C-alpha positions in Angstrom: -47.8 -11.8 33.5 -46.6 -8.9 31.4 -42.5 -8.9 30.3 -40.9 -5.6 30.7 -39.5 -4.8 27.0 -35.8 -4.9 26.9 -34.2 -1.9 25.6 -32.6 -1.8 21.9 -29.0 -2.3 21.7 -26.8 0.7 20.5 -26.8 1.2 17.0 -24.2 3.4 14.5 -27.2 4.8 12.7 -27.4 8.4 11.9 -24.6 8.8 14.2 -22.3 11.2 13.0 -18.2 10.9 11.7 -15.6 13.3 10.9 -12.2 12.1 9.3 -8.8 13.8 9.4 -6.6 12.7 6.6 -3.0 13.6 6.7 0.1 12.3 5.1 0.2 11.3 1.6 -2.4 10.0 -0.9 -2.5 6.7 -0.3 -3.6 7.7 2.9 -6.3 9.5 1.5 -7.7 6.4 -0.4 -7.7 5.1 3.0 -9.8 7.4 4.3 -12.0 7.4 1.8 -12.4 3.5 2.3 -13.2 4.3 6.4 -16.1 6.6 5.2 -17.4 3.8 2.6 -17.6 1.6 5.5 -18.9 3.6 7.9 -21.7 4.9 5.8 -22.4 1.4 4.9 -23.3 0.8 9.0 -25.4 3.9 9.0 -23.4 6.4 9.9 -23.6 10.2 8.5 -20.3 11.9 7.8 -19.8 16.0 8.7 -17.7 18.5 7.6 -16.5 19.8 11.2 -15.3 17.5 14.1 -17.2 19.4 16.4 -20.2 18.0 15.1 -19.3 14.4 15.4 -19.5 11.7 17.6 -16.7 9.8 16.4 -13.6 11.8 14.8 -11.0 9.4 13.5 -7.2 10.9 12.7 -5.3 9.1 9.8 -2.0 9.7 11.1 1.4 10.3 8.9 4.7 8.4 10.6 6.8 8.8 7.4 8.8 11.7 9.0 9.4 13.1 12.3 7.7 16.5 10.9 4.8 14.5 10.3 4.4 12.3 13.2 4.8 15.7 15.5 1.5 17.0 12.9 -0.1 14.2 13.4 0.0 13.9 17.6 -0.5 17.6 17.8 -3.6 17.4 15.9 -4.8 14.4 17.7 -4.1 16.9 21.1 -6.0 19.2 20.2 -9.0 17.3 19.3 -8.8 15.5 23.1 -8.6 19.3 24.1 -11.6 20.6 22.3 -13.7 17.4 22.7 -17.0 17.3 24.3 -18.4 14.4 26.5 -19.1 11.3 24.9 -17.1 12.4 21.7 -14.7 9.3 20.4 -11.4 9.9 19.0 -9.8 7.4 17.0 -5.9 7.3 16.1 -5.8 5.5 12.8 -3.1 5.2 9.8 0.8 5.2 9.7 1.9 6.2 13.0 0.1 3.7 15.1 1.7 0.8 12.5 5.2 1.9 13.8 5.7 0.2 17.1 8.0 2.9 18.5 6.3 5.5 18.3 2.3 4.2 19.7 3.6 5.6 23.2 4.1 9.1 21.6 0.0 8.9 21.0 -1.7 11.3 23.7 -3.4 9.8 26.5 -7.0 9.6 26.0 -7.0 8.5 22.5 -10.2 6.0 22.4 -8.4 3.5 20.1 -5.6 3.0 17.9 -6.3 1.5 14.7 -2.8 0.6 12.3 -2.7 1.1 8.2 -3.1 -2.1 7.8 -6.6 -2.2 9.7 -8.5 0.5 7.9 -11.0 -1.7 6.9 -11.7 -3.0 10.4 -13.2 0.9 11.1 -17.0 0.0 11.4 -16.1 -3.0 14.1 -14.2 -0.9 16.3 -16.7 2.5 16.3 -19.3 -0.5 16.5 -17.2 -2.1 20.2 -16.6 1.6 21.1 -20.6 2.4 21.5 -22.0 -1.0 22.3 -23.2 -1.9 18.9 -24.1 -5.6 18.2 -21.8 -7.3 15.7 -22.3 -7.4 12.1 -21.1 -9.8 9.6 -18.0 -9.2 7.5 -19.4 -7.4 4.2 -18.5 -9.5 0.6 -15.6 -8.3 -0.9 -13.7 -7.6 1.9 -9.9 -8.6 1.4 -8.3 -6.8 4.4 -6.0 -3.6 3.5 -7.0 -4.2 -0.3 -10.9 -3.8 0.4 -12.8 -2.5 -3.0 -15.2 0.2 -2.4 -17.4 2.8 -3.7 -16.6 6.4 -3.1 -19.3 9.2 -2.3 -18.4 12.2 -4.3 -15.6 11.9 -5.3 -15.1 14.7 -7.0 -13.3 15.5 -10.4 -10.4 13.4 -9.8 -9.5 10.6 -7.5 -6.8 8.3 -6.3 -6.7 4.8 -6.7 -4.7 2.4 -4.8 -3.6 -0.5 -6.7 -1.5 -2.0 -4.3 0.1 -1.5 -0.9 3.3 -2.1 1.1 6.7 -2.4 -0.4 9.5 -4.8 -1.2 12.3 -2.7 -1.6 14.9 -1.7 1.4 15.8 2.1 1.0 18.3 2.6 4.0 16.2 6.1 4.9 12.8 4.8 4.8 10.4 3.5 7.4 7.5 2.3 4.9 8.1 -1.8 4.8 8.0 -1.4 8.5 4.8 0.1 8.1 3.1 -1.4 5.8 5.0 -4.8 4.8 5.8 -6.5 1.7 3.6 -5.7 -1.3 0.1 -6.8 -1.8 -1.9 -6.0 -5.5 -5.0 -5.7 -6.0 -6.2 -8.0 -8.1 -7.3 -6.1 -11.6 -10.8 -7.2 -11.9 -11.3 -5.0 -8.7 -9.2 -2.1 -9.4 -11.2 -1.9 -12.6 -14.5 -2.1 -10.7 -13.2 1.4 -8.7 -12.7 3.0 -11.8 -16.0 2.2 -13.6 -18.0 3.2 -10.4 -15.7 6.5 -10.4 -16.4 7.2 -14.1 -19.7 6.3 -13.4 -20.0 9.2 -10.7 -18.5 11.9 -12.9 -15.1 11.8 -12.4 -12.7 12.7 -14.9 -9.0 11.7 -13.6 -8.0 8.7 -12.0 -4.6 8.5 -10.7 -2.9 5.2 -9.8 -1.1 5.4 -6.8 1.1 2.8 -4.6 4.3 2.6 -2.7 6.0 0.7 -5.5 3.5 1.2 -8.6 5.8 -0.1 -11.2 5.7 -3.5 -10.1 2.3 -3.8 -9.5 1.2 -7.7 -10.1 4.5 -8.9 -9.1 2.5 -10.7 -6.4 -0.1 -12.2 -8.4 2.1 -13.8 -10.7 1.6 -11.0 -13.4 5.1 -10.4 -15.7 4.2 -6.8 -17.0 1.6 -6.3 -14.3 1.3 -2.6 -14.4 1.5 -2.3 -18.4 -1.3 -5.2 -18.5 -3.2 -3.4 -16.1 -3.1 -0.2 -18.2 -3.8 -2.0 -21.1 -7.1 -3.4 -19.4 -8.0 0.0 -17.9 -8.2 1.6 -20.8 -9.8 -1.4 -23.0 -12.1 -1.6 -20.4 -13.3 1.8 -19.1 -13.0 3.8 -22.7 -15.3 6.5 -21.2 -12.4 7.6 -18.6 -10.6 10.5 -19.7 -7.3 10.8 -17.5 -5.7 8.2 -16.2 -2.5 8.8 -14.3 0.3 7.0 -12.8 2.6 8.3 -9.5 5.6 6.4 -7.6 7.1 4.9 -10.6 10.3 3.3 -9.0 13.7 3.8 -11.8 13.2 0.2 -13.8 13.4 -1.5 -16.7 10.0 -2.0 -16.1 9.1 1.6 -16.8 10.3 1.0 -20.7 7.3 -1.5 -21.3 4.8 1.1 -19.4 6.0 3.8 -21.7 5.4 2.1 -24.5 2.0 1.2 -23.3 0.9 4.9 -22.6 2.5 6.1 -26.1 -0.8 3.8 -27.2 -3.3 5.1 -25.4 -4.6 9.0 -25.5 -6.0 8.8 -21.9 -2.8 7.5 -20.2 -1.3 11.2 -19.6 2.2 11.7 -20.9 3.5 12.0 -17.5 6.3 10.4 -15.3 6.7 10.7 -11.7 10.1 8.8 -11.3 11.7 9.5 -7.9 15.6 9.5 -8.6 16.8 10.7 -5.1 20.5 11.5 -5.9 22.8 11.5 -9.0 26.0 10.0 -7.3 26.5 6.6 -7.4 28.2 6.0 -4.0 25.3 8.2 -2.2 22.7 6.3 -4.2 24.2 2.7 -2.9 24.6 4.2 0.1 21.0 5.1 -0.1 20.0 1.5 -1.2 18.4 2.8 -4.4 19.3 1.9 -7.9 22.9 3.4 -8.4 23.2 2.8 -12.4 22.6 6.8 -13.0 23.0 5.9 -16.9 19.7 3.7 -17.1 18.6 6.3 -15.3 19.0 8.9 -17.9 17.9 5.9 -20.6 14.4 5.9 -19.3 14.2 9.6 -19.4 15.1 9.3 -22.6 12.8 6.9 -23.7 10.2 8.7 -22.3 10.8 11.9 -24.3 11.2 9.8 -27.3 8.0 8.2 -26.9 6.0 10.7 -25.6 6.8 13.7 -27.5 4.7 16.1 -24.7 5.8 14.1 -21.4 5.9 16.0 -18.6 8.5 14.9 -16.3 8.3 14.7 -12.0 10.9 13.6 -9.5 12.2 14.1 -6.3 15.3 14.0 -4.4 17.0 13.9 -1.0 19.9 16.8 0.2 21.7 16.3 3.3 22.2 12.6 3.5 24.8 11.3 5.6 28.2 11.2 3.9 27.3 13.7 1.0 29.9 15.8 0.0 30.1 19.0 -1.4 31.5 17.4 -4.8 28.4 14.9 -4.6 26.2 17.9 -4.2 27.3 19.5 -6.8 27.2 16.2 -9.0 23.1 16.4 -8.2 23.2 19.8 -9.5 24.9 19.5 -12.6 21.9 16.4 -13.2 19.2 18.5 -12.5 20.3 21.1 -14.8 21.0 18.7 -17.1 17.8 16.4 -17.2 15.6 19.6 -17.0 12.8 17.7 -15.1 9.4 19.9 -15.3 8.6 19.2 -11.6 10.9 18.3 -8.9 10.2 18.3 -5.1 13.5 18.1 -2.9 13.5 17.4 0.9 16.3 17.4 3.6 17.3 14.1 4.9 15.2 13.0 8.2 17.0 10.2 10.2 14.7 8.0 10.9 14.7 5.4 14.0 15.4 1.8 12.9 16.6 2.6 9.5 20.0 1.8 8.1 20.2 5.7 7.3 20.2 6.6 10.8 23.1 4.4 11.7 25.6 6.1 9.0 28.3 8.8 9.9 28.7 11.6 8.4 25.9 13.9 9.7 25.5 16.4 7.5 24.7 20.0 9.5 20.9 21.0 8.9 22.1 24.6 8.0 24.0 23.4 5.2 21.2 20.6 4.0 18.8 23.3 3.8 21.2 25.5 2.1 21.8 22.8 -0.3 18.3 22.0 -0.7 17.5 26.5 -1.6 20.1 26.1 -4.0 18.7 23.0 -5.8 15.1 24.6 -5.5 16.4 27.9 -7.1 17.8 26.1 -10.2 15.3 24.1 -10.5 12.5 27.3 -10.7 14.2 28.7 -13.7 14.2 25.3 -15.2 10.6 25.4 -14.6 9.9 29.1 -15.3 11.5 28.4 -18.5 9.4 25.5 -19.4 6.4 27.1 -18.4 6.8 30.4 -20.3 7.4 28.1 -23.4 3.9 27.2 -23.0 2.8 30.9 -23.5 0.6 30.8 -26.5 -0.1 27.1 -26.9 -3.7 25.8 -25.7 -3.9 22.8 -23.3 -6.7 20.6 -21.9 -7.9 21.8 -18.8 -9.5 19.7 -15.8 -11.6 22.7 -13.7 -11.4 21.6 -10.0 -12.6 24.8 -7.7 -13.8 28.0 -8.0 -13.3 31.0 -5.6 -12.9 34.4 -5.5 -10.3 37.2 -6.2 -9.8 40.7 -6.3 -9.4 42.7 -9.7 -7.7 45.6 -10.1 -10.3 47.9 -9.6 -10.7 46.3 -5.7 -13.9 44.7 -7.1 -14.4 40.8 -6.3 -14.5 38.4 -9.3 -14.6 34.5 -9.3 -11.6 32.5 -10.6 -11.9 29.3 -11.6 -9.0 27.0 -10.2 -7.6 23.4 -12.1 -5.2 21.4 -13.4 -3.3 20.6 -17.0 -2.4 17.3 -18.1 1.2 18.2 -17.4 -0.2 18.7 -13.2 -0.3 15.7 -10.9 -2.9 17.4 -8.0 -1.2 18.4 -4.8 2.3 18.5 -5.4 2.8 20.6 -9.1 1.3 23.7 -10.5 -2.4 25.0 -10.7 -3.9 26.7 -13.7 -6.1 30.3 -13.0 -8.5 31.0 -15.4 -10.6 34.1 -14.8 -14.3 33.6 -14.7 -16.6 31.0 -13.2 -16.3 27.6 -15.1 -18.0 24.3 -14.5 -16.5 22.3 -11.7 -15.4 18.8 -13.3 -15.4 20.1 -17.0 -12.5 19.5 -19.5 -11.5 22.2 -21.7 -9.0 23.3 -24.1 -7.6 26.9 -23.1 -4.9 29.4 -24.0 -2.0 29.6 -22.0 -1.5 33.7 -21.5 1.1 34.1 -19.0 3.4 31.4 -16.8 5.5 31.5 -13.5 7.4 28.6 -12.2 4.7 26.3 -11.2 1.3 27.7 -12.1 -0.4 28.8 -15.5 -3.0 31.8 -16.4 -5.2 30.9 -18.9 -7.5 32.8 -21.3 -10.9 32.6 -20.5 -13.6 30.3 -22.8 -15.1 34.2 -23.6 -11.9 35.3 -24.9 -10.0 38.7 -23.8 -11.3 41.7 -22.9 -9.6 45.0 -23.1 -8.6 45.3 -19.8 -8.7 41.5 -19.0 -4.9 40.5 -19.1 -4.1 42.5 -16.1 -7.1 42.2 -14.1 -6.6 38.1 -14.9 -3.1 38.1 -13.9 -3.8 40.4 -10.6 -7.0 38.4 -9.7 -5.3 34.9 -10.3 -2.0 35.7 -8.3 -4.8 37.2 -5.5 -6.4 33.8 -5.9 -2.9 32.0 -5.2 -3.7 32.8 -1.5 -7.4 32.3 -1.5 -8.3 29.0 -3.4 -10.8 26.8 -1.9 -8.6 25.0 0.6 -9.7 21.7 -0.7 -7.4 22.3 -3.7 -4.0 22.3 -1.8 -4.5 21.2 1.8 -4.0 17.8 1.5 -0.5 18.0 1.0 0.7 19.7 3.5 3.0 16.7 5.0 3.7 14.7 1.5 7.3 14.6 1.6 7.1 14.8 -2.3 5.2 18.2 -2.2 7.1 20.8 -4.3 9.4 23.0 -3.2 
């Protein structure tokens, strides 16, 4: 008697997915991890959501504006989705229990930021595919993975979570306590990236300077930096972001001074300069210690570029306290500053504090701070004119020259520019993406630099280059800037 053949169970093979990433660089790393997991399951990534069977929105939940953007993106996808298309909400917004109800109806699954590594099982379950055994190397949200086409610059997340309790911040409730990735796994990720052509690796975490504390490492980040420098000698650029002001920074700077691949760049969010307000924020309030950290970095690293961020309009901030902050900004003369107005977040201590600053006053203060900083940045950038800087080329676009013609323009960053939040470098002509080259600074604005092309100046090149580069500022390939849209540390 013949047996009726049974239908094969659904499979993920060759099904298309698309990931929309919102928020900070840590979210970008999680999206890269989800991309890796889904490709391992046989799925194929596509560039447009309308071409995908599965669309994943990796949301941001840090601030109200970011949550609103995340919800808006999901609503648009649900409105436009075709029959049978799955929409998954992932990331930080679903991790905020008091905001889960804000997610639009019709989402097929919700996945928190601590569960990104489960995306393969989630998608498989939604389409009825059989379970797949957990792959070797899975360590939850710290799972190590390889990147596909990472590009000239890539983020590597070395830890997740935060042990601090800043009064204004929701990160601990989203991410939990800090958990560090083991050094061997960090190094393996970097080795894979360099083998794929990546020239810059950017180490990120919520509290990068405390890396390894949960692993029992006394000076975890400095030790990790030394290991990377020794074991990945062919990595040209290594950068660290999110360095919490701490005496641990002193040892980190000492290590940076010993290895040329460790870029002389210090990103240290200070948030304010008034002791009383810093205490109210539950942030380090020893401003003299902050000054010593900055001075140590400038002494040990002669060409160091320094970035920080500030909050204005915090509850109880007086005119005198804001003036203290302005004087501090003028005194310290940071290279890059991001400023944002305080945003009350439910569940945080700051949201219960008296002394609300009117939104229009907070906005005026932010504008005043950024006006001061733009003058500082312009002065520092103009001092670079005539100098030769190493530049990483990241994109090529088009710009209109003075005669109305279209010419190629290359876009990159110097060692003094972190991706997405600092300025850019513009070079006339089409240069090889991923190339590191030393170029002369021809002109400068408050944020960006214009460089002499490798073939040198032509008779009319200075004017043409300037106009073309400024036009390119508006027409640069989207990938250069797009991921910074909701990052609170974005530049002013």
